[in-house]
C-alpha positions in Angstrom: 0.2 -12.5 14.3 -1.0 -8.9 13.8 0.6 -5.6 14.7 0.3 -2.0 13.7 2.4 -0.1 11.2 3.6 2.2 14.0 5.6 -0.8 15.3 7.5 -0.9 11.9 8.9 2.7 11.4 11.1 1.8 8.4 8.2 0.3 6.6 5.9 3.2 7.6 8.2 5.6 5.8 8.3 3.5 2.6 4.5 3.0 2.7 4.0 6.7 3.1 6.1 7.4 0.0 4.2 4.9 -2.1 0.8 6.1 -0.8 1.7 9.6 -1.8 2.7 8.5 -5.3 -0.7 6.8 -5.5 -2.4 10.0 -4.6 -0.5 11.7 -7.4 -1.6 8.9 -9.8 1.9 7.9 -10.6 1.2 4.2 -11.0 3.4 3.8 -14.1 6.4 5.2 -12.1 5.6 2.9 -9.2 5.5 -0.2 -11.4 8.7 0.8 -13.3 10.6 1.3 -10.1 9.5 -2.0 -8.6 7.4 -0.2 -6.0 4.2 -1.9 -7.3 3.5 -5.4 -8.6 2.4 -7.9 -9.8 -0.5 -5.9 -11.4 -0.1 -3.3 -14.1 -0.5 0.5 -13.6 -3.8 0.4 -15.4 -5.1 -2.4 -13.1 -4.2 -0.5 -10.0 -5.8 2.6 -11.3 -9.0 0.8 -12.3 -9.2 -0.9 -8.8 -8.7 2.5 -7.1 -11.4 4.2 -9.3 -13.8 1.4 -8.5 -13.3 1.6 -4.7 -13.5 5.4 -4.7 -16.5 5.5 -7.1 -14.6 8.0 -9.3 -13.5 10.3 -6.5 -9.9 11.4 -6.1 -7.6 9.6 -3.6 -6.6 11.9 -0.7 -3.5 12.0 1.5 -3.7 9.8 4.7 -2.9 11.3 8.1 0.1 10.1 10.1 -2.3 8.8 12.8 -4.3 6.8 10.3 -1.2 5.5 8.6 0.2 4.4 11.9 -2.9 2.4 12.6 -2.4 0.3 9.5 -2.5 -3.5 10.1 0.6 -5.6 9.7 0.4 -9.4 9.3 3.1 -12.0 9.2 2.9 -14.1 6.1 3.8 -17.6 7.2 5.7 -19.9 4.9 6.1 -17.3 2.1 9.7 -17.2 0.9 9.3 -14.0 -1.2 7.4 -11.8 1.3 7.3 -11.8 5.1 4.8 -9.1 6.0 1.5 -7.9 4.5 0.5 -4.3 5.4 -3.0 -3.0 5.0 -3.7 0.7 5.0 -7.1 2.3 4.5 -7.6 4.4 1.3 -9.0 7.9 1.7 -10.8 10.1 -0.7 -11.6 13.8 -0.2 -14.9 12.6 1.5 -13.1 10.5 4.1 -12.1 6.9 4.6 -13.4 4.4 2.0 -14.0 0.7 2.7 -10.9 -0.2 0.6 -7.4 -0.9 1.6 -4.0 -0.6 -0.1 -2.0 -3.8 0.5 1.7 -3.5 0.7 4.3 -6.3 1.1 7.7 -6.4 2.8 10.1 -8.7 1.0 11.8 -11.4 3.0 15.1 -10.0 1.7 15.1 -6.6 3.4 18.4 -5.7 1.7 16.5 -5.7 -1.6 16.7 -2.5 -3.5 12.9 -2.1 -3.0 11.9 -3.9 0.2 8.3 -2.5 0.4 6.0 -2.5 -2.5 2.3 -2.0 -3.4 0.8 -5.4 -3.8 -2.9 -5.0 -4.2 -5.9 -2.7 -3.7 -8.7 -4.6 -1.9 -12.1 -3.5 -3.0 -14.9 -4.6 -0.7 
C-alpha cells in the first residue's frame, strides 16, 4: 500500500529535520544520534555526491516533501514504513531519492531515520 508523506504529519516533521541536516552535510551527527543507519557518514556522503554529480544538496519545499511516497513494509519486525523523498540540488530535482524508515516501535527514541540514498 502506498500513501503520501502529507498523510503522516509526525513523520513529515522528522523527515524535514533529517533532510535539512543532510543539506548542511551533518552526516556524522545523524549517524551518531541514530538518525541515519546502517551506512556510515562517508557512505551517505559518497552516495549523495554521486547522485548530484558533485553539486550541493538544496532544501526541499514543503509541497515537494509532502508528495514523498510512503510504503508499508510487510513482515518487517524492525521497520514498518519506508519513505522516499526526492533529493534536490540548486539546479532542481535530481533522479535520486532519500529513503527514510519508520521503526515499528514508534516509542523509540528515534522513530524515523535515514536508511539509504537511492542513486538511479
